[in-house]
VMD Tcl script that builds the backbone (N, CA, C; Angstrom):
set m [mol new atoms 267]
animate dup $m
set s [atomselect $m all]
$s set {name element resname resid chain x y z} {
  {N N MET 1 A 5.566 30.756 4.369}
  {CA C MET 1 A 5.914 29.931 5.506}
  {C C MET 1 A 5.107 30.423 6.694}
  {N N TYR 2 A 4.788 29.481 7.562}
  {CA C TYR 2 A 4.008 29.823 8.736}
  {C C TYR 2 A 4.324 28.849 9.864}
  {N N VAL 3 A 4.068 29.261 11.091}
  {CA C VAL 3 A 4.268 28.407 12.252}
  {C C VAL 3 A 2.966 27.673 12.526}
  {N N VAL 4 A 3.057 26.345 12.625}
  {CA C VAL 4 A 1.892 25.516 12.890}
  {C C VAL 4 A 1.594 25.569 14.387}
  {N N PRO 5 A 0.327 25.734 14.771}
  {CA C PRO 5 A -0.005 25.787 16.202}
  {C C PRO 5 A 0.443 24.520 16.945}
  {N N ARG 6 A 0.813 24.684 18.194}
  {CA C ARG 6 A 1.331 23.573 19.006}
  {C C ARG 6 A 0.346 22.403 19.052}
  {N N SER 7 A -0.948 22.670 19.177}
  {CA C SER 7 A -1.930 21.589 19.275}
  {C C SER 7 A -1.917 20.724 18.009}
  {N N ILE 8 A -1.751 21.341 16.865}
  {CA C ILE 8 A -1.708 20.586 15.609}
  {C C ILE 8 A -0.389 19.822 15.510}
  {N N THR 9 A 0.709 20.456 15.906}
  {CA C THR 9 A 2.012 19.781 15.912}
  {C C THR 9 A 1.955 18.534 16.767}
  {N N ASP 10 A 1.392 18.654 17.975}
  {CA C ASP 10 A 1.306 17.508 18.880}
  {C C ASP 10 A 0.400 16.413 18.328}
  {N N ALA 11 A -0.670 16.795 17.629}
  {CA C ALA 11 A -1.576 15.803 17.049}
  {C C ALA 11 A -0.916 15.086 15.872}
  {N N LEU 12 A -0.167 15.814 15.054}
  {CA C LEU 12 A 0.489 15.219 13.890}
  {C C LEU 12 A 1.721 14.391 14.257}
  {N N LEU 13 A 2.459 14.883 15.227}
  {CA C LEU 13 A 3.728 14.255 15.602}
  {C C LEU 13 A 3.790 14.033 17.109}
  {N N PRO 14 A 3.116 12.993 17.607}
  {CA C PRO 14 A 3.157 12.741 19.053}
  {C C PRO 14 A 4.601 12.537 19.515}
  {N N LEU 15 A 4.880 12.982 20.727}
  {CA C LEU 15 A 6.236 12.902 21.261}
  {C C LEU 15 A 6.193 12.298 22.656}
  {N N ASP 16 A 7.016 11.268 22.877}
  {CA C ASP 16 A 7.112 10.631 24.179}
  {C C ASP 16 A 8.586 10.564 24.534}
  {N N VAL 17 A 8.988 11.338 25.534}
  {CA C VAL 17 A 10.384 11.398 25.936}
  {C C VAL 17 A 10.501 10.874 27.351}
  {N N SER 18 A 11.489 10.015 27.562}
  {CA C SER 18 A 11.706 9.471 28.899}
  {C C SER 18 A 13.184 9.618 29.227}
  {N N PRO 19 A 13.490 10.178 30.370}
  {CA C PRO 19 A 12.598 10.735 31.374}
  {C C PRO 19 A 11.952 12.035 30.874}
  {N N THR 20 A 10.788 12.317 31.405}
  {CA C THR 20 A 10.025 13.485 30.980}
  {C C THR 20 A 10.757 14.772 31.362}
  {N N PRO 21 A 11.027 15.629 30.382}
  {CA C PRO 21 A 11.712 16.893 30.706}
  {C C PRO 21 A 10.765 17.853 31.429}
  {N N GLU 22 A 11.343 18.827 32.101}
  {CA C GLU 22 A 10.524 19.832 32.777}
  {C C GLU 22 A 9.727 20.659 31.770}
  {N N GLU 23 A 10.328 20.896 30.620}
  {CA C GLU 23 A 9.655 21.701 29.613}
  {C C GLU 23 A 10.027 21.184 28.222}
  {N N THR 24 A 9.062 21.187 27.325}
  {CA C THR 24 A 9.301 20.812 25.941}
  {C C THR 24 A 8.783 21.924 25.051}
  {N N ILE 25 A 9.626 22.390 24.164}
  {CA C ILE 25 A 9.224 23.417 23.214}
  {C C ILE 25 A 9.382 22.823 21.821}
  {N N ARG 26 A 8.290 22.834 21.083}
  {CA C ARG 26 A 8.307 22.282 19.733}
  {C C ARG 26 A 7.811 23.331 18.759}
  {N N VAL 27 A 8.448 23.365 17.598}
  {CA C VAL 27 A 8.030 24.299 16.567}
  {C C VAL 27 A 7.976 23.533 15.246}
  {N N LEU 28 A 6.853 23.636 14.562}
  {CA C LEU 28 A 6.709 23.042 13.246}
  {C C LEU 28 A 6.423 24.180 12.282}
  {N N VAL 29 A 7.234 24.278 11.258}
  {CA C VAL 29 A 7.068 25.340 10.276}
  {C C VAL 29 A 6.448 24.728 9.021}
  {N N GLY 30 A 5.349 25.304 8.571}
  {CA C GLY 30 A 4.685 24.845 7.357}
  {C C GLY 30 A 5.097 25.690 6.176}
  {N N ARG 31 A 4.923 25.121 5.010}
  {CA C ARG 31 A 5.265 25.837 3.787}
  {C C ARG 31 A 4.134 25.647 2.787}
  {N N MET 32 A 3.738 26.708 2.178}
  {CA C MET 32 A 2.692 26.651 1.172}
  {C C MET 32 A 3.241 27.270 -0.108}
  {N N GLU 33 A 3.094 26.545 -1.183}
  {CA C GLU 33 A 3.554 27.072 -2.460}
  {C C GLU 33 A 2.353 27.530 -3.268}
  {N N ILE 34 A 2.511 28.626 -3.930}
  {CA C ILE 34 A 1.426 29.195 -4.730}
  {C C ILE 34 A 1.838 29.113 -6.191}
  {N N MET 35 A 0.934 28.555 -6.996}
  {CA C MET 35 A 1.221 28.422 -8.424}
  {C C MET 35 A 0.626 29.598 -9.187}
  {N N THR 36 A 1.325 29.966 -10.227}
  {CA C THR 36 A 0.764 30.956 -11.140}
  {C C THR 36 A -0.268 30.237 -12.018}
  {N N PRO 37 A -1.170 30.965 -12.652}
  {CA C PRO 37 A -2.116 30.323 -13.560}
  {C C PRO 37 A -1.401 29.543 -14.676}
  {N N GLU 38 A -0.265 30.052 -15.136}
  {CA C GLU 38 A 0.491 29.371 -16.180}
  {C C GLU 38 A 1.046 28.035 -15.674}
  {N N GLN 39 A 1.561 28.024 -14.453}
  {CA C GLN 39 A 2.076 26.788 -13.870}
  {C C GLN 39 A 0.942 25.779 -13.669}
  {N N GLU 40 A -0.188 26.253 -13.207}
  {CA C GLU 40 A -1.335 25.368 -12.997}
  {C C GLU 40 A -1.780 24.732 -14.318}
  {N N THR 41 A -1.823 25.519 -15.375}
  {CA C THR 41 A -2.199 25.010 -16.695}
  {C C THR 41 A -1.187 23.979 -17.178}
  {N N LEU 42 A 0.101 24.274 -17.008}
  {CA C LEU 42 A 1.153 23.351 -17.422}
  {C C LEU 42 A 1.019 22.011 -16.692}
  {N N ILE 43 A 0.812 22.051 -15.382}
  {CA C ILE 43 A 0.683 20.818 -14.602}
  {C C ILE 43 A -0.584 20.064 -14.998}
  {N N ALA 44 A -1.686 20.767 -15.174}
  {CA C ALA 44 A -2.932 20.112 -15.600}
  {C C ALA 44 A -2.755 19.439 -16.956}
  {N N ASP 45 A -2.052 20.082 -17.869}
  {CA C ASP 45 A -1.795 19.498 -19.188}
  {C C ASP 45 A -0.927 18.238 -19.074}
  {N N MET 46 A 0.105 18.277 -18.215}
  {CA C MET 46 A 0.964 17.106 -18.025}
  {C C MET 46 A 0.168 15.941 -17.438}
  {N N VAL 47 A -0.678 16.222 -16.474}
  {CA C VAL 47 A -1.500 15.168 -15.870}
  {C C VAL 47 A -2.442 14.578 -16.915}
  {N N GLN 48 A -3.053 15.421 -17.711}
  {CA C GLN 48 A -3.973 14.933 -18.744}
  {C C GLN 48 A -3.254 14.066 -19.773}
  {N N ARG 49 A -2.069 14.515 -20.222}
  {CA C ARG 49 A -1.300 13.714 -21.176}
  {C C ARG 49 A -0.916 12.369 -20.574}
  {N N SER 50 A -0.476 12.393 -19.325}
  {CA C SER 50 A -0.096 11.160 -18.642}
  {C C SER 50 A -1.290 10.220 -18.517}
  {N N ALA 51 A -2.449 10.765 -18.158}
  {CA C ALA 51 A -3.653 9.942 -18.014}
  {C C ALA 51 A -4.049 9.327 -19.354}
  {N N THR 52 A -3.943 10.101 -20.415}
  {CA C THR 52 A -4.283 9.600 -21.751}
  {C C THR 52 A -3.332 8.483 -22.159}
  {N N GLU 53 A -2.030 8.679 -21.925}
  {CA C GLU 53 A -1.038 7.659 -22.259}
  {C C GLU 53 A -1.246 6.399 -21.422}
  {N N ARG 54 A -1.522 6.578 -20.122}
  {CA C ARG 54 A -1.738 5.432 -19.239}
  {C C ARG 54 A -2.978 4.654 -19.660}
  {N N GLN 55 A -4.026 5.361 -20.048}
  {CA C GLN 55 A -5.249 4.697 -20.487}
  {C C GLN 55 A -4.977 3.854 -21.740}
  {N N ALA 56 A -4.198 4.392 -22.661}
  {CA C ALA 56 A -3.849 3.650 -23.875}
  {C C ALA 56 A -3.033 2.401 -23.519}
  {N N GLU 57 A -2.097 2.542 -22.565}
  {CA C GLU 57 A -1.306 1.386 -22.129}
  {C C GLU 57 A -2.204 0.318 -21.510}
  {N N TRP 58 A -3.135 0.742 -20.669}
  {CA C TRP 58 A -4.040 -0.214 -20.012}
  {C C TRP 58 A -4.922 -0.914 -21.041}
  {N N GLN 59 A -5.414 -0.156 -22.007}
  {CA C GLN 59 A -6.272 -0.761 -23.034}
  {C C GLN 59 A -5.477 -1.768 -23.873}
  {N N ALA 60 A -4.240 -1.432 -24.187}
  {CA C ALA 60 A -3.396 -2.351 -24.963}
  {C C ALA 60 A -3.125 -3.621 -24.163}
  {N N ALA 61 A -2.818 -3.478 -22.878}
  {CA C ALA 61 A -2.555 -4.651 -22.038}
  {C C ALA 61 A -3.810 -5.502 -21.908}
  {N N ALA 62 A -4.956 -4.859 -21.704}
  {CA C ALA 62 A -6.208 -5.596 -21.553}
  {C C ALA 62 A -6.571 -6.323 -22.837}
  {N N SER 63 A -6.292 -5.721 -23.978}
  {CA C SER 63 A -6.631 -6.358 -25.250}
  {C C SER 63 A -5.790 -7.614 -25.489}
  {N N MET 64 A -4.631 -7.692 -24.828}
  {CA C MET 64 A -3.769 -8.870 -24.942}
  {C C MET 64 A -4.038 -9.859 -23.807}
  {N N GLY 65 A -5.064 -9.568 -22.988}
  {CA C GLY 65 A -5.414 -10.458 -21.885}
  {C C GLY 65 A -4.570 -10.276 -20.651}
  {N N ASN 66 A -3.815 -9.198 -20.584}
  {CA C ASN 66 A -2.974 -8.927 -19.416}
  {C C ASN 66 A -3.667 -7.962 -18.476}
  {N N ARG 67 A -3.339 -8.072 -17.206}
  {CA C ARG 67 A -3.865 -7.126 -16.221}
  {C C ARG 67 A -2.861 -5.989 -16.101}
  {N N PRO 68 A -3.267 -4.771 -16.407}
  {CA C PRO 68 A -2.336 -3.632 -16.313}
  {C C PRO 68 A -1.847 -3.439 -14.873}
  {N N HIS 69 A -0.607 -2.992 -14.759}
  {CA C HIS 69 A -0.045 -2.711 -13.441}
  {C C HIS 69 A -0.643 -1.417 -12.895}
  {N N THR 70 A -1.113 -1.478 -11.676}
  {CA C THR 70 A -1.603 -0.290 -10.987}
  {C C THR 70 A -0.796 -0.134 -9.713}
  {N N PRO 71 A -0.045 0.954 -9.553}
  {CA C PRO 71 A 0.777 1.115 -8.356}
  {C C PRO 71 A -0.103 1.257 -7.115}
  {N N ASP 72 A 0.354 0.670 -6.010}
  {CA C ASP 72 A -0.377 0.850 -4.758}
  {C C ASP 72 A 0.191 2.048 -4.006}
  {N N ARG 73 A -0.418 2.377 -2.892}
  {CA C ARG 73 A -0.042 3.577 -2.141}
  {C C ARG 73 A 1.421 3.550 -1.708}
  {N N ARG 74 A 1.910 2.395 -1.275}
  {CA C ARG 74 A 3.313 2.315 -0.839}
  {C C ARG 74 A 4.255 2.652 -1.982}
  {N N GLU 75 A 3.934 2.162 -3.152}
  {CA C GLU 75 A 4.765 2.414 -4.326}
  {C C GLU 75 A 4.755 3.901 -4.689}
  {N N LEU 76 A 3.581 4.509 -4.617}
  {CA C LEU 76 A 3.471 5.918 -4.973}
  {C C LEU 76 A 4.202 6.812 -3.985}
  {N N THR 77 A 4.095 6.525 -2.702}
  {CA C THR 77 A 4.725 7.394 -1.713}
  {C C THR 77 A 6.220 7.152 -1.587}
  {N N SER 78 A 6.696 5.973 -1.992}
  {CA C SER 78 A 8.116 5.662 -1.813}
  {C C SER 78 A 9.022 6.514 -2.697}
  {N N TRP 79 A 8.589 6.869 -3.891}
  {CA C TRP 79 A 9.468 7.602 -4.808}
  {C C TRP 79 A 9.345 9.104 -4.662}
  {N N ALA 80 A 8.299 9.580 -4.033}
  {CA C ALA 80 A 8.062 11.013 -4.018}
  {C C ALA 80 A 8.686 11.727 -2.836}
  {N N GLY 81 A 9.257 10.977 -1.912}
  {CA C GLY 81 A 9.837 11.617 -0.744}
  {C C GLY 81 A 8.794 11.995 0.284}
  {N N TRP 82 A 7.574 11.505 0.108}
  {CA C TRP 82 A 6.520 11.795 1.076}
  {C C TRP 82 A 6.602 10.803 2.214}
  {N N PRO 83 A 6.326 11.264 3.436}
  {CA C PRO 83 A 6.333 10.302 4.542}
  {C C PRO 83 A 5.125 9.386 4.466}
  {N N ASN 84 A 5.316 8.161 4.887}
  {CA C ASN 84 A 4.204 7.237 4.996}
  {C C ASN 84 A 3.389 7.661 6.210}
  {N N PRO 85 A 2.093 7.973 6.065}
  {CA C PRO 85 A 1.304 8.429 7.211}
  {C C PRO 85 A 1.334 7.454 8.376}
  {N N ARG 86 A 1.460 6.164 8.110}
  {CA C ARG 86 A 1.518 5.187 9.195}
  {C C ARG 86 A 2.806 5.321 10.005}
  {N N SER 87 A 3.872 5.817 9.385}
  {CA C SER 87 A 5.119 5.973 10.115}
  {C C SER 87 A 5.057 7.154 11.084}
  {N N LEU 88 A 4.073 8.019 10.920}
  {CA C LEU 88 A 3.922 9.167 11.817}
  {C C LEU 88 A 3.136 8.816 13.056}
  {N N ALA 89 A 2.469 7.671 13.054}
  {CA C ALA 89 A 1.634 7.289 14.201}
  {C C ALA 89 A 2.473 6.738 15.327}
}
mol reanalyze $m
mol bondsrecalc $m
mol representation Tube
mol addrep $m
C-alpha cells in the first residue's frame, strides 16, 4: 500500500466543492498486489485455456453463419467492479 501524491489524486479525481472550503485535504491510498511465479503461471494457463475455448466457440458460430458475440467495454467493466473511466471525469 502506498499514498498517491496529491497532484495525481487531483488529476484522477477532480473535486469541486461549493462553497469553497478554506482548506481541503485529500488522501488516496493505492494498493499493489504481487503475484508469485506459481500464481502468474496459473493465471496465464487459465487465460490461454479460455482463449482456446473462445476461439473454438467463434469458429463453430462462424461455420454456422452466425456472428460470434464479442463483449464491448461497458459489458466487460460492468461485471468486474471496475469503475467506468468516463464516470471519473
